[in-house]
C-alpha positions as CSV (number, residue, x, y, z in Angstrom):
1,X,36.1,85.3,25.3
2,X,35.0,82.2,24.4
3,X,31.1,82.9,24.6
4,X,32.0,85.9,22.6
5,X,34.1,83.5,20.1
6,X,31.2,81.4,19.4
7,X,28.9,83.9,19.1
8,X,30.8,86.0,16.4
9,X,31.8,83.8,15.3
10,X,35.6,84.6,15.1
11,X,37.8,81.8,14.8
12,X,41.0,83.5,16.2
13,X,39.3,84.4,19.5
14,X,37.2,80.5,19.2
15,X,40.7,79.0,19.6
16,X,43.1,81.8,21.5
17,X,40.8,81.8,24.5
18,X,39.9,78.0,24.5
19,X,44.1,77.6,24.5
20,X,44.7,80.3,27.0
21,X,41.2,78.8,29.3
22,X,43.0,75.3,29.3
23,X,46.2,76.5,30.1
24,X,45.2,77.8,32.9
25,X,43.4,75.3,34.1
26,X,46.5,73.0,33.9
27,X,48.4,76.1,36.0
28,X,46.2,75.9,38.2
29,X,46.3,71.9,39.4
30,X,50.2,72.4,39.5
31,X,51.0,75.5,41.1
32,X,47.7,76.7,42.3
33,X,46.0,73.6,43.9
34,X,44.4,75.8,46.9
35,X,42.2,77.5,43.9
36,X,41.4,74.3,42.8
37,X,39.7,73.4,46.2
38,X,38.2,77.1,46.0
39,X,36.1,76.6,42.7
40,X,35.3,72.8,43.5
41,X,33.9,74.7,46.8
42,X,31.2,76.4,44.7
43,X,30.9,73.6,42.5
44,X,32.9,75.2,39.3
45,X,35.4,71.8,39.8
46,X,37.8,70.6,36.3
47,X,34.1,68.9,35.2
48,X,32.7,71.5,34.9
49,X,34.8,73.6,33.5
50,X,35.8,71.3,30.8
51,X,32.4,70.3,29.7
52,X,31.6,74.1,28.9
53,X,34.9,74.7,27.3
54,X,33.7,71.5,24.9
55,X,30.1,73.2,24.6
56,X,31.3,76.5,23.8
57,X,33.3,74.8,20.6
58,X,31.2,72.9,19.2
59,X,28.5,75.5,19.4
60,X,31.0,78.0,17.6
61,X,31.6,75.4,15.3
62,X,28.4,75.0,14.5
63,X,27.7,78.8,13.5
64,X,30.9,78.9,11.6
65,X,28.8,77.9,8.4
66,X,26.8,74.7,6.4
67,X,29.7,72.5,6.6
68,X,29.0,71.8,10.5
69,X,25.3,71.4,10.1
70,X,24.0,69.2,13.1
71,X,24.1,66.3,11.3
72,X,27.9,66.3,11.2
73,X,28.3,67.7,14.5
74,X,26.1,65.1,16.1
75,X,28.4,62.1,16.1
76,X,30.8,65.0,17.6
77,X,29.0,65.4,20.3
78,X,28.2,61.7,20.9
79,X,31.8,61.3,20.9
80,X,32.2,64.1,23.7
81,X,30.1,62.3,25.6
82,X,31.5,58.7,25.0
83,X,34.8,60.4,26.6
84,X,33.0,62.2,29.1
85,X,31.3,58.2,30.2
86,X,34.7,56.7,30.2
87,X,35.9,59.4,32.4
88,X,33.2,59.1,35.1
89,X,33.1,55.1,34.6
90,X,37.1,55.2,35.2
91,X,36.6,58.0,38.4
92,X,34.5,55.3,39.6
93,X,36.4,52.5,39.5
94,X,39.5,54.0,40.5
95,X,37.5,54.7,43.5
96,X,36.8,51.0,44.0
97,X,40.6,50.3,43.3
98,X,42.3,53.0,45.9
99,X,39.6,51.3,48.6
100,X,41.1,47.7,48.2
101,X,44.8,49.0,48.1
102,X,43.9,51.3,51.7
103,X,44.7,48.0,54.0
104,X,43.3,48.7,57.8
105,X,47.2,48.6,58.6
106,X,49.8,50.3,57.1
107,X,53.4,49.1,58.6
108,X,57.3,49.7,58.1
109,X,60.2,47.1,58.4
110,X,57.8,43.8,59.0
111,X,58.1,41.9,56.0
112,X,54.7,41.6,54.6
113,X,54.7,38.6,52.4
114,X,51.7,36.9,51.1
115,X,49.8,40.4,51.5
116,X,49.9,40.7,47.9
117,X,51.0,44.2,47.6
118,X,51.5,45.1,43.8
119,X,52.4,48.0,42.1
120,X,50.5,50.6,42.8
121,X,48.4,51.7,38.9
122,X,49.9,55.6,37.3
123,X,49.1,58.0,39.8
124,X,47.3,60.1,37.2
125,X,44.4,57.2,36.9
126,X,44.4,56.4,40.3
127,X,44.8,59.7,42.4
128,X,44.3,62.6,39.9
129,X,41.4,62.8,38.1
130,X,41.6,66.2,37.4
131,X,44.4,66.8,35.4
132,X,43.5,63.3,34.3
133,X,40.8,64.6,32.4
134,X,42.8,67.8,30.9
135,X,45.1,65.8,29.3
136,X,43.3,63.3,28.1
137,X,41.1,66.0,26.5
138,X,44.1,67.4,24.5
139,X,43.2,65.8,21.7
140,X,39.6,66.0,21.2
141,X,40.2,70.0,22.1
142,X,43.1,70.6,19.5
143,X,40.7,68.7,16.9
144,X,37.9,70.9,17.6
145,X,40.2,74.1,16.9
146,X,41.8,72.6,14.4
147,X,38.7,71.9,12.5
148,X,37.4,75.6,13.6
149,X,40.5,77.2,11.9
150,X,40.6,75.2,8.3
151,X,36.6,74.4,8.6
152,X,37.7,70.7,8.0
153,X,35.6,68.0,10.3
154,X,37.4,65.0,10.4
155,X,40.3,66.6,12.5
156,X,37.3,67.0,15.4
157,X,36.3,63.8,14.7
158,X,39.9,62.4,14.6
159,X,41.2,64.1,17.6
160,X,37.7,62.7,19.6
161,X,38.6,59.2,18.5
162,X,42.0,60.1,20.0
163,X,40.5,61.1,23.2
164,X,38.2,58.4,24.2
165,X,41.1,56.0,23.2
166,X,43.0,57.1,26.1
167,X,39.9,57.2,28.3
168,X,39.0,53.7,27.3
169,X,42.6,52.4,27.7
170,X,42.1,54.0,31.5
171,X,39.2,52.0,32.3
172,X,41.0,49.0,30.7
173,X,43.8,49.7,33.0
174,X,42.0,50.3,36.2
175,X,39.8,47.5,35.7
176,X,42.6,44.8,35.7
177,X,43.8,46.1,39.3
178,X,40.4,45.2,40.4
179,X,41.1,41.3,39.6
180,X,41.9,38.5,41.7
181,X,44.9,38.4,41.1
182,X,46.2,41.7,41.2
183,X,44.2,42.8,44.5
184,X,45.6,43.2,47.3
185,X,44.4,41.2,50.8
186,X,41.2,42.3,52.0
187,X,40.4,43.7,55.4
188,X,40.1,40.1,57.2
189,X,43.1,38.6,55.2
190,X,45.0,41.5,56.4
191,X,43.5,42.0,60.2
192,X,44.5,37.8,60.2
193,X,48.2,38.2,59.0
194,X,48.6,41.1,61.7
195,X,47.6,38.8,64.4
196,X,49.5,36.2,63.0
197,X,52.7,38.6,63.1
198,X,51.4,40.1,66.3
199,X,52.2,36.0,67.9
200,X,55.1,35.7,65.9
201,X,57.3,38.6,66.9
202,X,55.5,39.0,70.3
203,X,56.6,42.9,71.2
204,X,56.7,43.7,74.9
205,X,57.5,47.8,74.4
206,X,55.5,49.9,72.6
207,X,55.8,53.5,71.4
208,X,52.4,55.1,70.5
209,X,52.4,58.3,68.6
210,X,49.6,60.6,67.0
211,X,49.8,64.1,65.8
212,X,50.0,66.6,63.1
213,X,52.7,66.1,60.0
214,X,55.1,68.9,62.1
215,X,55.3,66.9,65.2
216,X,56.6,63.7,63.8
217,X,60.2,65.4,65.8
218,X,58.0,64.2,69.1
219,X,58.4,60.4,68.3
220,X,61.5,60.8,66.7
221,X,63.6,62.2,69.8
222,X,62.7,58.5,71.2
223,X,63.8,56.5,68.3
224,X,67.4,55.7,69.5
225,X,66.5,55.4,73.2
226,X,63.8,52.5,72.4
227,X,66.2,50.7,70.0
228,X,68.5,50.7,72.2
229,X,65.8,48.5,74.8
230,X,66.6,45.6,73.5
231,X,63.8,42.9,73.5
232,X,61.0,43.5,71.1
233,X,59.9,47.0,70.6
234,X,57.1,48.7,68.3
235,X,56.0,51.7,67.6
236,X,52.5,52.3,67.0
237,X,50.9,55.2,65.0
238,X,48.0,56.1,63.5
239,X,48.0,58.5,60.7
240,X,49.0,56.8,57.6
241,X,50.5,59.9,56.7
242,X,53.2,59.5,59.8
243,X,54.3,56.2,58.8
244,X,56.9,57.7,56.3
245,X,57.9,61.1,58.9
246,X,59.3,58.6,61.3
247,X,62.8,58.6,60.8
248,X,64.9,56.0,60.2
249,X,64.9,53.5,62.5
250,X,64.8,49.4,62.7
251,X,62.2,49.1,64.7
252,X,58.6,48.1,63.3
253,X,56.3,50.3,63.1
254,X,52.7,49.6,62.7
255,X,49.9,52.3,61.6
256,X,46.6,50.9,63.2
257,X,43.8,53.7,61.9
258,X,41.1,52.6,63.8
259,X,39.8,52.0,66.2
260,X,38.4,48.6,66.4
261,X,41.4,47.1,65.2
262,X,44.0,49.1,67.5
263,X,41.9,46.4,70.4
264,X,43.5,43.6,69.0
265,X,46.6,44.8,70.7
266,X,45.0,44.1,73.6
267,X,45.3,40.0,73.1
268,X,49.2,40.9,72.3
269,X,52.4,40.2,74.5
270,X,52.6,44.1,74.6
271,X,53.0,45.0,77.7
272,X,54.4,48.1,78.1
273,X,53.2,51.5,76.0
274,X,55.3,55.0,75.7
275,X,53.5,57.9,74.8
276,X,55.6,61.1,74.0
277,X,53.0,63.6,73.3
278,X,49.2,64.0,74.1
279,X,46.8,63.7,71.5
280,X,43.1,63.4,71.1
281,X,43.3,59.7,69.7
282,X,45.4,58.5,73.2
283,X,42.4,58.3,75.3
284,X,41.5,55.2,72.7
285,X,44.2,53.2,73.1
286,X,44.6,54.0,77.0
287,X,41.3,51.5,77.0
288,X,43.8,48.6,76.6
289,X,43.4,47.0,80.4
290,X,46.3,44.9,79.3
291,X,48.9,47.5,78.8
292,X,50.6,49.7,81.2
293,X,51.1,53.3,80.0
294,X,53.6,55.7,80.5
295,X,54.1,59.5,79.6
296,X,57.8,60.1,78.5
297,X,56.7,63.6,76.5
298,X,59.1,65.2,74.7
299,X,60.9,67.6,76.1
300,X,60.4,69.6,79.4
301,X,60.3,73.2,80.7
302,X,58.5,75.5,82.9
303,X,55.6,76.1,80.4
304,X,52.2,74.4,81.8
305,X,52.2,71.9,78.7
306,X,54.5,70.2,80.5
307,X,52.6,69.8,83.2
308,X,49.5,68.8,81.5
309,X,46.4,67.2,83.4
310,X,46.2,64.4,81.2
311,X,49.3,63.3,82.8
312,X,46.8,61.8,85.4
313,X,45.5,59.4,82.9
314,X,48.8,57.7,82.1
315,X,50.2,54.8,84.9
316,X,53.2,56.6,85.3
317,X,54.8,59.3,84.7
318,X,58.4,59.6,83.3
319,X,60.3,62.8,83.9
320,X,64.2,64.0,83.8
321,X,64.2,65.1,87.1
322,X,63.2,65.8,90.4
323,X,62.3,70.0,89.0
324,X,59.8,67.8,86.8
325,X,58.2,66.0,89.4
326,X,58.5,69.2,92.0
327,X,56.5,71.1,88.3
328,X,53.4,68.1,89.2
329,X,53.1,68.2,92.7
330,X,52.5,72.4,92.4
331,X,50.4,72.3,89.1
332,X,48.2,70.2,91.2
333,X,46.3,68.0,88.4
334,X,46.2,65.3,89.9
335,X,49.0,63.2,89.1
336,X,50.5,61.3,92.4
337,X,53.6,62.1,93.0
338,X,54.3,57.5,93.5
339,X,53.4,57.6,89.7
340,X,56.1,59.9,88.8
341,X,59.6,57.9,88.1
342,X,62.9,60.1,87.2
343,X,64.6,58.7,84.1
344,X,66.5,61.4,82.8
345,X,66.9,62.2,79.2
346,X,68.5,59.3,77.5
347,X,68.4,60.9,74.4
348,X,70.9,63.5,75.4
349,X,74.5,61.4,75.5
350,X,75.1,62.7,71.9
351,X,75.9,66.3,73.9
352,X,79.9,67.3,73.7
353,X,80.6,68.8,77.7
354,X,81.7,72.0,78.2
355,X,85.9,72.3,77.0
356,X,86.6,75.8,78.0
357,X,86.1,79.7,76.0
358,X,86.9,79.7,72.2
359,X,90.6,79.5,71.9
360,X,90.2,82.9,69.1
361,X,87.9,84.7,71.1
362,X,85.0,84.3,68.4
363,X,82.3,83.2,70.0
364,X,79.3,81.0,68.2
365,X,75.8,82.1,69.5
366,X,72.8,80.0,69.1
367,X,70.0,81.2,69.1
368,X,67.2,78.8,69.1
369,X,63.4,80.9,70.3
370,X,60.5,78.2,70.5
371,X,57.8,79.2,68.6
372,X,54.4,80.9,70.0
373,X,52.0,77.9,70.9
374,X,48.4,78.4,70.8
375,X,47.3,80.9,73.1
376,X,48.4,84.3,73.1
377,X,51.2,84.5,76.2
378,X,53.5,87.4,74.9
379,X,56.3,84.9,77.4
380,X,55.8,82.0,75.0
381,X,58.2,82.9,72.2
382,X,61.0,85.7,71.9
383,X,60.5,86.1,68.4
384,X,57.7,88.7,68.7
385,X,59.1,91.0,71.3
386,X,63.1,90.7,71.5
387,X,64.3,88.2,68.5
388,X,65.4,91.4,66.1
389,X,66.9,93.7,69.3
390,X,68.7,90.3,69.8
391,X,70.4,89.1,66.7
392,X,71.4,93.2,66.0
393,X,73.1,92.8,69.2
394,X,75.0,89.6,68.3
395,X,75.6,90.5,64.7
396,X,77.1,94.0,66.2
397,X,80.2,92.2,67.6
398,X,82.5,91.3,64.9
399,X,83.7,88.5,67.0
400,X,80.2,86.7,66.9
401,X,78.7,84.0,64.7
402,X,75.4,83.6,64.8
403,X,73.3,80.5,64.6
404,X,69.4,80.7,64.1
405,X,67.5,77.9,64.2
406,X,63.6,78.7,64.9
407,X,61.2,76.1,65.8
408,X,59.5,74.2,63.1
409,X,56.2,75.4,63.9
410,X,57.2,79.0,64.2
411,X,54.2,81.1,62.5
412,X,51.9,78.0,62.2
413,X,49.6,80.0,65.0
414,X,50.0,83.6,64.4
415,X,51.1,85.6,60.7
416,X,52.9,87.8,62.9
417,X,55.4,85.6,64.4
418,X,56.1,84.1,61.1
419,X,56.6,88.1,59.9
420,X,58.9,88.4,62.9
421,X,60.6,85.1,61.8
422,X,61.7,86.8,58.4
423,X,62.6,90.1,59.5
424,X,65.2,88.0,61.9
425,X,66.3,85.5,58.8
426,X,66.4,89.5,56.9
427,X,69.1,90.5,59.2
428,X,71.2,87.6,59.2
429,X,71.3,87.8,55.1
430,X,72.3,91.1,55.1
431,X,74.7,90.8,58.0
432,X,76.3,88.4,55.3
433,X,76.1,90.4,52.7
434,X,78.1,93.3,55.0
435,X,81.0,91.1,55.9
436,X,84.5,91.5,54.5
437,X,86.7,88.9,53.0
438,X,86.8,86.2,54.7
439,X,88.3,82.4,54.7
440,X,85.6,80.6,52.3
441,X,86.3,77.2,52.7
442,X,88.3,74.9,49.4
443,X,87.3,73.1,47.1
444,X,87.7,70.3,49.2
445,X,85.4,70.8,51.8
446,X,82.8,71.5,49.4
447,X,83.5,67.9,47.5
448,X,83.3,66.6,50.7
449,X,79.8,68.0,52.0
450,X,78.7,67.2,48.7
451,X,79.7,63.1,48.7
452,X,78.8,63.1,52.3
453,X,75.1,65.0,51.6
454,X,74.9,62.1,48.4
455,X,75.9,59.2,50.9
456,X,73.2,60.1,53.7
457,X,70.4,60.2,51.1
458,X,71.1,57.3,49.9
459,X,70.9,55.4,53.3
460,X,68.5,57.5,54.8
461,X,65.7,58.6,52.5
462,X,63.5,56.2,51.3
463,X,63.1,56.3,47.6
464,X,59.9,55.4,45.7
465,X,58.4,55.3,42.0
466,X,56.7,58.6,41.7
467,X,53.2,56.1,41.2
468,X,53.3,54.3,45.0
469,X,50.6,54.6,46.7
470,X,50.8,53.5,50.7
471,X,50.3,49.7,49.9
472,X,53.3,49.8,47.6
473,X,55.4,51.9,50.3
474,X,54.5,49.1,52.0
475,X,56.1,46.2,50.1
476,X,59.3,48.3,49.0
477,X,59.5,48.7,53.0
478,X,59.7,45.5,54.3
479,X,61.7,43.8,56.8
480,X,65.3,46.6,56.8
481,X,68.5,46.1,55.9
482,X,70.3,45.0,58.9
483,X,71.8,47.6,61.3
484,X,70.7,49.9,58.8
485,X,69.9,52.4,61.6
486,X,73.0,52.6,62.6
487,X,74.5,53.0,59.1
488,X,72.3,56.1,59.0
489,X,73.2,57.0,62.2
490,X,77.1,56.6,61.2
491,X,76.2,58.3,58.0
492,X,74.6,61.6,59.8
493,X,77.6,62.1,62.2
494,X,79.9,62.0,59.0
495,X,77.5,64.5,57.2
496,X,77.8,66.9,60.0
497,X,81.1,67.2,60.4
498,X,81.4,68.0,56.7
499,X,78.6,69.9,57.5
500,X,80.4,72.6,59.8
501,X,83.9,72.4,57.5
502,X,82.3,73.4,54.9
503,X,80.9,76.2,55.9
504,X,82.5,80.5,55.7
505,X,84.8,81.4,58.4
506,X,82.7,83.6,60.8
507,X,79.9,83.5,58.5
508,X,76.3,83.5,60.1
509,X,73.6,81.2,59.4
510,X,69.8,80.0,59.4
511,X,69.5,76.6,60.1
512,X,66.0,75.2,59.8
513,X,64.8,71.6,59.1
514,X,66.3,68.7,60.3
515,X,69.6,69.3,59.5
516,X,71.5,70.3,61.2
517,X,70.4,68.4,64.1
518,X,69.5,70.9,67.2
519,X,72.0,68.3,69.2
520,X,74.9,69.1,66.3
521,X,74.4,73.2,66.6
522,X,74.6,72.3,70.5
523,X,78.2,71.5,70.1
524,X,78.9,73.7,67.1
525,X,77.7,77.0,70.1
526,X,79.6,78.0,73.2
527,X,76.6,79.9,74.2
528,X,72.6,80.0,73.5
529,X,70.2,82.2,73.9
530,X,66.5,80.7,74.1
531,X,63.0,80.5,76.0
532,X,61.0,78.9,78.5
533,X,61.3,75.4,76.6
534,X,62.9,72.3,77.0
535,X,65.6,73.4,74.9
536,X,66.9,75.2,77.3
537,X,67.1,71.8,79.6
538,X,68.7,69.8,77.3
539,X,71.4,72.4,76.6
540,X,71.7,72.6,80.1
541,X,73.4,69.0,79.1
542,X,76.3,70.5,77.9
543,X,77.7,72.7,81.1
544,X,78.1,76.2,78.7
545,X,76.8,79.3,79.5
546,X,72.9,80.0,78.4
547,X,70.8,83.0,78.4
548,X,66.7,83.3,78.4
549,X,65.0,86.0,76.9
550,X,62.0,87.8,79.0
551,X,59.4,88.5,77.4
552,X,56.8,87.9,80.5
553,X,56.8,91.4,81.7
554,X,58.2,90.0,85.0
555,X,61.2,91.3,86.8
556,X,64.5,89.4,86.7
557,X,63.6,88.1,89.5
558,X,60.4,87.2,89.2
559,X,61.5,85.8,86.4
560,X,63.7,82.8,88.3
561,X,61.1,82.0,90.5
562,X,58.7,81.5,88.1
563,X,60.4,79.6,85.7
564,X,63.1,76.7,87.6
565,X,64.9,76.2,84.3
566,X,66.1,79.9,84.2
567,X,67.6,80.6,87.6
568,X,71.5,79.6,86.2
569,X,71.0,81.6,82.9
570,X,72.0,85.0,81.9
571,X,68.5,86.9,82.0
572,X,67.7,89.1,78.8
573,X,65.6,91.9,78.5
574,X,63.4,92.9,74.8
575,X,66.2,95.8,74.3
576,X,69.2,92.4,74.7
577,X,70.9,95.5,76.5
578,X,73.0,92.8,78.2
579,X,74.3,91.1,75.1
580,X,77.9,92.9,75.5
581,X,78.4,92.0,79.1
582,X,77.0,88.0,78.6
583,X,79.6,87.9,75.8
584,X,82.2,89.1,77.4
585,X,81.4,86.3,80.3
586,X,81.8,83.6,77.9
587,X,85.3,84.9,76.2
588,X,86.8,85.3,80.1
589,X,85.7,82.5,82.2
590,X,86.8,84.1,84.7
591,X,83.5,86.8,84.8
592,X,81.2,83.7,84.3
593,X,79.9,83.7,87.9
594,X,77.0,80.6,86.7
595,X,79.4,77.9,86.2
596,X,78.6,76.2,89.7
597,X,74.9,77.2,89.4
598,X,74.4,75.6,85.9
599,X,76.4,72.3,87.5
600,X,73.7,72.1,90.2
601,X,70.5,73.0,88.1
602,X,71.7,70.3,85.6
603,X,71.1,67.6,87.8
604,X,68.2,69.4,89.4
605,X,66.3,68.8,85.5
606,X,68.5,66.3,84.2
607,X,68.5,63.7,87.2
608,X,72.3,62.4,88.1
609,X,74.7,61.7,85.7
610,X,75.3,58.0,87.1
611,X,73.6,55.9,86.5
612,X,73.1,56.8,83.3
613,X,70.0,58.0,81.8
614,X,69.6,55.1,79.4
615,X,70.7,52.6,81.9
616,X,67.1,54.5,84.5
617,X,65.2,54.0,81.3
618,X,66.0,50.2,80.5
619,X,65.2,49.9,84.1
620,X,61.9,52.1,84.1
621,X,60.8,50.0,81.4
622,X,62.0,46.8,83.4
623,X,59.7,47.0,86.3
624,X,57.0,48.3,84.4
625,X,56.3,45.6,82.6
626,X,56.9,43.5,86.0
627,X,53.9,45.2,87.2
628,X,51.8,44.4,83.7
629,X,52.7,40.8,84.2
630,X,51.7,41.0,87.4
631,X,48.3,43.0,86.4
632,X,48.1,40.0,83.3
633,X,48.1,36.8,86.0
634,X,45.5,38.8,88.2
635,X,43.4,38.9,85.2
636,X,44.2,35.5,84.0
637,X,43.4,34.0,87.3
638,X,40.0,36.2,87.2
639,X,39.0,35.4,83.6
640,X,38.6,38.8,82.8
641,X,40.4,38.9,79.5
642,X,41.7,36.7,76.9
643,X,45.8,37.0,77.4
644,X,48.5,35.3,75.1
645,X,50.1,32.1,76.7
646,X,53.6,33.6,78.2
647,X,56.7,31.7,77.9
648,X,58.6,30.3,81.2
649,X,61.0,33.6,81.5
650,X,57.8,36.0,81.1
651,X,55.7,34.0,84.1
652,X,58.9,34.6,85.9
653,X,59.4,37.8,85.4
654,X,55.8,38.5,86.3
655,X,55.8,36.4,89.8
656,X,58.7,39.1,90.6
657,X,57.1,42.3,92.6
658,X,58.1,45.5,90.8
659,X,60.5,47.9,92.8
660,X,59.4,51.5,92.9
661,X,62.8,54.0,93.1
């Protein structure tokens, strides 16, 4: 349209098409980032598009009359060229500023005084070159359009001059951040500061984690047990974005992206490193010979992933109970039985024990299926083959309230799983719409939930300026407020109580996101329906009835034999025919034939109640730390490594032989 408007020449068409193109471009950057990437890949990025728009505008002006002779148009062209030059210069300086503000180590809950961390430049200048060009060229585009309509070149000159001024101001603002007084510490200075912090803090045990954004829950489930160890724990991450994905904690967090910098931990006092997940970057930290490594996993089930051959790379593998020990023995993946330590599941202390059947005969059923996984095994998740039938059968009983909490990664690999998940949500919405009059929570309950939500957000969510980058967040998240994690825990408990009180009586719910948490749903439910996953093992801590969907194609007997976690479960076929009888056994405990089997299976999967899992976890850390101390002493005697001087207490601990359970 612009081409036609410029060649005709037609001022109205030229103005309309230019404004349409500019508005579309701004909209793309706001709402269609994927399309922006596609344009960039075919070399039609925002700069090319804007230059083309300006070229056609100037061409249209030249075709409109003598008042736009080349003599009067040439300054406009040079003005636009100056604007482009300033824009590209600002882009280059922004890259330099980003480089100076990208530190080799990113921290949280660590005092960063001395690193000269200043507020970041506006994000429009530092990180968003495309939108910056679009907004800063608005005056020049407007001036050229007005000139096209009114036939007065001075409007074009004024608009271009204003755009040049904006670009020059942006360049100057970015250049100021390269001044020595405004630049953060250099890489060498940051690494020296990090070495001093390690020497002063003297960490003893670390949790190491690397993964994608959706996997942060795997580390977050271990924050409480890690903090309860006492001593001087630390969390070691590898991806910068993960620093903000870790939930509220008082434990210091350090993110070390580069392997060369990670090796500095070798010369620290760190003795034990705990690994809740395997990742490609795990092998990099396993090279450090002065640290003993234990794989603690982020949940156990009968799936092959729970006995991954990667586990043999660790010094020890910590499992919940005898079931996992037997699972590794049967899998024959190279993990020696002597390297397996049973510690239970210290996260499960918040799960309330079974207190009897529902008093009003209204059963709350939690359907918490796992995700489809990386393989095409139909037995991975029941969402695909059984989910809709199960939910329909549950909704058919007027005395049932359904809580649907899908795995956060459902549909991330298989679009069919995502579609099935959406259909299940639609069934629940339709069932709620069909329900008759029910008790609705009063205004007081809703007000209490709003108040608790605000309190939890205020204490749990870090609030940053809109333009904050990693360095500024690091400055703002220095040494934490005392007992901050405890305050978050108390606020979360208060929010969960208010949340359940504020729900409509008997209303079905789709529970997604971190709130309410899975264990809070456990406490609300009378019955769990799930798949072969760690959800089942964790739910057994409650002693409540549970069911597992069998979508493997095996018979019920074969399914129980192949998957120990389902031995005390009601086995549900894909058609959900067993649901009515299952609900009857929940309402009438005398018909519950699996109670004793659940108690036996709980000890088999999670270990004994005494000593508590927290005690066994601390004991395992202490014993592995003692082993590391002995190993360090031998290395030091051989002169194999430069190891920090030990305190008298540490030397005494290293001299004691480590007992093994």
